[in-house]
TORVOMAR-595944 format. One record per residue: residue number from 0; residue in one letter; x, y, z of N, C-alpha, C, O in turn. Coordinates in steps of 0.2 Angstrom, whole numbers, plus 5000, padded with zeros to 4 digits. Layout:
% TORVOMAR-595944
- NUM;a;X;Y;Z;X;Y;Z;X;Y;Z;X;Y;Z
...
***
This chain:
% TORVOMAR-595944
- 0;x;5308;5389;5179;5310;5393;5172;5305;5401;5171;5299;5402;5171
- 1;x;5309;5405;5172;5306;5411;5170;5305;5411;5163;5310;5409;5160
- 2;x;5299;5412;5160;5299;5415;5154;5292;5422;5154;5287;5423;5157
- 3;x;5296;5425;5148;5292;5434;5148;5291;5434;5141;5295;5436;5137
- 4;x;5286;5431;5138;5282;5431;5131;5276;5439;5130;5271;5439;5132
- 5;x;5280;5443;5125;5279;5447;5124;5274;5447;5116;5274;5443;5112
- 6;x;5270;5452;5117;5265;5452;5110;5264;5459;5105;5268;5464;5107
- 7;x;5258;5460;5100;5252;5467;5099;5262;5467;5096;5263;5473;5098
- 8;x;5265;5466;5095;5268;5472;5088;5267;5470;5081;5265;5465;5079
- 9;x;5268;5475;5079;5270;5475;5071;5268;5483;5069;5267;5487;5072
- 10;x;5269;5482;5061;5268;5491;5058;5261;5492;5059;5255;5489;5061
- 11;x;5264;5499;5058;5257;5506;5061;5261;5508;5058;5267;5506;5056
- 12;x;5254;5517;5058;5258;5522;5052;5259;5527;5060;5257;5525;5066
- 13;x;5261;5531;5058;5262;5536;5062;5258;5541;5065;5254;5545;5061
- 14;x;5258;5542;5073;5253;5545;5074;5245;5537;5076;5239;5537;5078
- 15;x;5249;5530;5075;5246;5527;5078;5247;5526;5083;5250;5530;5087
- 16;x;5242;5518;5086;5245;5516;5094;5246;5509;5093;5244;5507;5088
- 17;x;5249;5505;5097;5251;5497;5097;5248;5496;5104;5248;5501;5107
- 18;x;5246;5492;5107;5247;5489;5114;5252;5483;5115;5252;5478;5112
- 19;x;5257;5484;5120;5263;5476;5120;5258;5472;5125;5253;5474;5127
- 20;x;5259;5469;5126;5260;5463;5133;5264;5461;5132;5267;5460;5127
- 21;x;5268;5458;5142;5270;5453;5140;5267;5446;5145;5266;5448;5151
- 22;x;5264;5440;5145;5265;5437;5152;5268;5433;5155;5264;5428;5156
- 23;x;5272;5433;5158;5275;5433;5163;5272;5423;5165;5267;5421;5162
- 24;x;5276;5419;5169;5276;5413;5170;5284;5411;5173;5290;5413;5171
- 25;x;5282;5407;5179;5288;5403;5184;5294;5407;5189;5300;5406;5191
- 26;x;5287;5414;5190;5290;5417;5196;5284;5421;5199;5278;5422;5197
- 27;x;5286;5422;5202;5280;5427;5208;5277;5433;5203;5281;5437;5203
- 28;x;5273;5434;5200;5275;5440;5196;5274;5445;5203;5280;5447;5205
- 29;x;5270;5447;5205;5266;5452;5208;5273;5455;5216;5273;5459;5219
- 30;x;5278;5449;5215;5284;5454;5218;5290;5455;5215;5295;5456;5217
- 31;x;5289;5456;5212;5294;5460;5206;5292;5467;5199;5288;5467;5195
- 32;x;5296;5470;5202;5296;5478;5197;5298;5473;5192;5300;5468;5193
- 33;x;5296;5479;5185;5295;5476;5174;5298;5484;5176;5298;5489;5180
- 34;x;5299;5479;5168;5301;5487;5166;5301;5484;5155;5302;5478;5153
- 35;x;5299;5489;5151;5301;5489;5146;5306;5493;5142;5306;5499;5141
- 36;x;5312;5486;5139;5316;5489;5136;5314;5492;5128;5309;5492;5125
- 37;x;5321;5495;5126;5318;5492;5117;5325;5493;5112;5329;5496;5116
- 38;x;5327;5492;5108;5336;5493;5104;5334;5494;5096;5333;5489;5092
- 39;x;5333;5499;5094;5335;5501;5087;5338;5498;5087;5341;5496;5091
- 40;x;5341;5496;5076;5345;5494;5075;5353;5496;5076;5355;5491;5073
- 41;x;5358;5499;5077;5364;5500;5075;5362;5505;5084;5365;5511;5086
- 42;x;5360;5503;5085;5359;5507;5094;5357;5502;5100;5354;5497;5099
- 43;x;5359;5506;5107;5361;5501;5109;5351;5500;5112;5346;5501;5110
- 44;x;5354;5496;5118;5346;5493;5122;5344;5501;5129;5348;5503;5133
- 45;x;5338;5502;5127;5337;5508;5131;5331;5508;5135;5326;5505;5132
- 46;x;5329;5511;5143;5325;5510;5148;5320;5514;5141;5322;5519;5138
- 47;x;5314;5512;5140;5307;5514;5142;5302;5514;5146;5296;5517;5146
- 48;x;5304;5511;5149;5298;5514;5155;5297;5508;5163;5297;5502;5161
- 49;x;5297;5510;5169;5296;5507;5172;5289;5507;5178;5285;5512;5179
- 50;x;5290;5500;5182;5283;5503;5186;5286;5493;5190;5288;5487;5188
- 51;x;5284;5497;5198;5286;5495;5203;5281;5489;5202;5277;5489;5197
- 52;x;5281;5484;5209;5279;5475;5208;5269;5479;5209;5264;5476;5207
- 53;x;5267;5487;5214;5260;5482;5215;5259;5489;5212;5256;5493;5216
- 54;x;5261;5493;5207;5261;5498;5200;5262;5506;5204;5264;5510;5201
- 55;x;5260;5505;5210;5260;5514;5212;5267;5516;5211;5267;5522;5213
- 56;x;5270;5515;5209;5278;5520;5203;5277;5517;5198;5274;5512;5197
- 57;x;5281;5524;5190;5281;5523;5186;5287;5524;5185;5290;5522;5189
- 58;x;5289;5526;5182;5296;5532;5179;5297;5527;5170;5297;5522;5167
- 59;x;5298;5535;5168;5296;5532;5155;5304;5536;5155;5307;5535;5160
- 60;x;5305;5537;5153;5309;5540;5149;5309;5547;5146;5304;5548;5142
- 61;x;5312;5551;5146;5308;5560;5143;5307;5554;5135;5302;5551;5135
- 62;x;5310;5554;5131;5307;5552;5124;5303;5548;5123;5302;5546;5117
- 63;x;5295;5545;5129;5291;5545;5126;5283;5546;5134;5277;5545;5135
- 64;x;5290;5548;5137;5284;5552;5143;5277;5557;5141;5278;5563;5139
- 65;x;5270;5553;5142;5266;5557;5140;5263;5553;5132;5258;5556;5129
- 66;x;5265;5548;5130;5265;5544;5123;5264;5536;5127;5259;5532;5129
- 67;x;5269;5536;5128;5268;5528;5135;5265;5528;5140;5265;5533;5144
- 68;x;5260;5520;5139;5259;5521;5148;5261;5512;5148;5260;5508;5144
- 69;x;5265;5513;5156;5264;5505;5156;5259;5503;5164;5257;5506;5169
- 70;x;5258;5497;5161;5253;5496;5166;5253;5490;5169;5256;5486;5165
- 71;x;5252;5486;5174;5252;5475;5177;5246;5476;5178;5242;5480;5180
- 72;x;5244;5467;5177;5237;5466;5181;5242;5459;5183;5245;5454;5180
- 73;x;5241;5460;5189;5243;5457;5194;5240;5451;5194;5244;5447;5191
- 74;x;5238;5449;5196;5231;5444;5194;5232;5440;5188;5230;5434;5188
- 75;x;5234;5442;5184;5234;5440;5175;5241;5441;5176;5243;5440;5170
- 76;x;5246;5442;5182;5253;5439;5177;5258;5443;5171;5263;5441;5167
- 77;x;5252;5451;5171;5254;5452;5163;5254;5460;5165;5250;5463;5168
- 78;x;5260;5463;5161;5264;5467;5160;5262;5471;5153;5266;5471;5149
- 79;x;5257;5474;5152;5258;5480;5145;5261;5487;5144;5264;5490;5148
- 80;x;5259;5489;5138;5261;5496;5136;5259;5498;5131;5260;5496;5125
- 81;x;5254;5502;5134;5250;5508;5128;5252;5510;5126;5251;5516;5128
- 82;x;5257;5512;5118;5260;5517;5113;5254;5521;5111;5248;5518;5110
- 83;x;5253;5528;5110;5249;5532;5106;5254;5536;5103;5259;5536;5105
- 84;x;5253;5539;5099;5256;5545;5097;5262;5541;5092;5267;5544;5091
- 85;x;5262;5537;5090;5270;5534;5086;5270;5537;5085;5266;5541;5084
- 86;x;5279;5538;5082;5283;5540;5079;5289;5535;5073;5292;5530;5076
- 87;x;5290;5535;5067;5296;5533;5067;5301;5532;5071;5304;5527;5071
- 88;x;5303;5538;5075;5310;5534;5079;5309;5532;5084;5312;5532;5089
- 89;x;5303;5529;5084;5299;5522;5090;5301;5516;5087;5301;5512;5092
- 90;x;5302;5514;5080;5303;5508;5079;5310;5506;5079;5315;5508;5078
- 91;x;5307;5499;5083;5312;5496;5087;5310;5487;5089;5307;5483;5085
- 92;x;5312;5486;5093;5311;5476;5097;5311;5480;5103;5316;5483;5105
- 93;x;5306;5479;5106;5303;5479;5114;5303;5474;5115;5303;5470;5111
- 94;x;5306;5474;5124;5308;5469;5128;5303;5469;5135;5302;5475;5137
- 95;x;5301;5466;5138;5297;5464;5142;5303;5462;5147;5307;5458;5145
- 96;x;5306;5467;5154;5310;5464;5157;5307;5462;5166;5302;5464;5169
- 97;x;5311;5460;5167;5312;5457;5176;5315;5462;5180;5322;5462;5180
- 98;x;5313;5464;5183;5317;5464;5188;5319;5460;5197;5317;5456;5200
- 99;x;5322;5462;5198;5329;5456;5204;5322;5457;5212;5318;5453;5215
- 100;x;5322;5468;5213;5319;5468;5219;5312;5468;5218;5311;5468;5212
- 101;x;5306;5469;5224;5297;5472;5222;5301;5483;5219;5297;5486;5218
- 102;x;5305;5484;5219;5305;5491;5218;5312;5491;5213;5315;5496;5212
- 103;x;5313;5487;5213;5321;5488;5207;5324;5484;5209;5322;5480;5214
- 104;x;5331;5485;5206;5334;5481;5207;5337;5481;5198;5335;5485;5194
- 105;x;5344;5476;5197;5345;5477;5191;5340;5473;5188;5336;5470;5191
- 106;x;5341;5474;5179;5337;5467;5176;5340;5461;5177;5346;5461;5179
- 107;x;5336;5457;5176;5337;5449;5176;5338;5444;5172;5343;5440;5172
- 108;x;5329;5444;5166;5325;5442;5165;5326;5447;5157;5328;5453;5156
- 109;x;5324;5441;5153;5322;5445;5147;5317;5443;5143;5313;5442;5148
- 110;x;5313;5443;5138;5308;5440;5137;5311;5443;5128;5313;5449;5126
- 111;x;5309;5435;5123;5313;5436;5115;5312;5444;5114;5318;5447;5115
- 112;x;5308;5450;5113;5306;5457;5114;5300;5452;5106;5299;5446;5104
- 113;x;5299;5459;5104;5291;5462;5100;5294;5466;5096;5298;5471;5097
- 114;x;5292;5463;5088;5294;5470;5082;5287;5478;5086;5281;5478;5088
- 115;x;5292;5482;5086;5289;5487;5083;5291;5492;5078;5294;5496;5079
- 116;x;5286;5489;5070;5289;5496;5065;5284;5501;5066;5278;5500;5069
- 117;x;5286;5509;5064;5281;5515;5061;5282;5516;5058;5288;5518;5058
- 118;x;5278;5517;5050;5280;5519;5046;5274;5522;5041;5269;5518;5042
- 119;x;5274;5528;5036;5270;5525;5033;5270;5522;5025;5265;5519;5022
***
């Protein structure tokens, strides 16, 4: 059974930083692309960052490019999202997502989400 458990969310002031982690289990983590999505109140869920199975390719939303960094540790079965220079508009629930294939494909599994609130 696939499990994706996010941690590291919380309240941070504008300009601050947070690092989200996603502990993965129930599948062979190194074989699947992963991503982070987010959903703000009243808005649709949107893709934030994507990483292929070996980490050699990443892609970012234009809204976070240059501020967020996605990475993974395949030995630890863990996905990360380093978020710097946070803005109030980054406030959302952030979801860790498993994709079907090593290079992408549709999202097949989601974590429960981690709340990130950026406010002074």
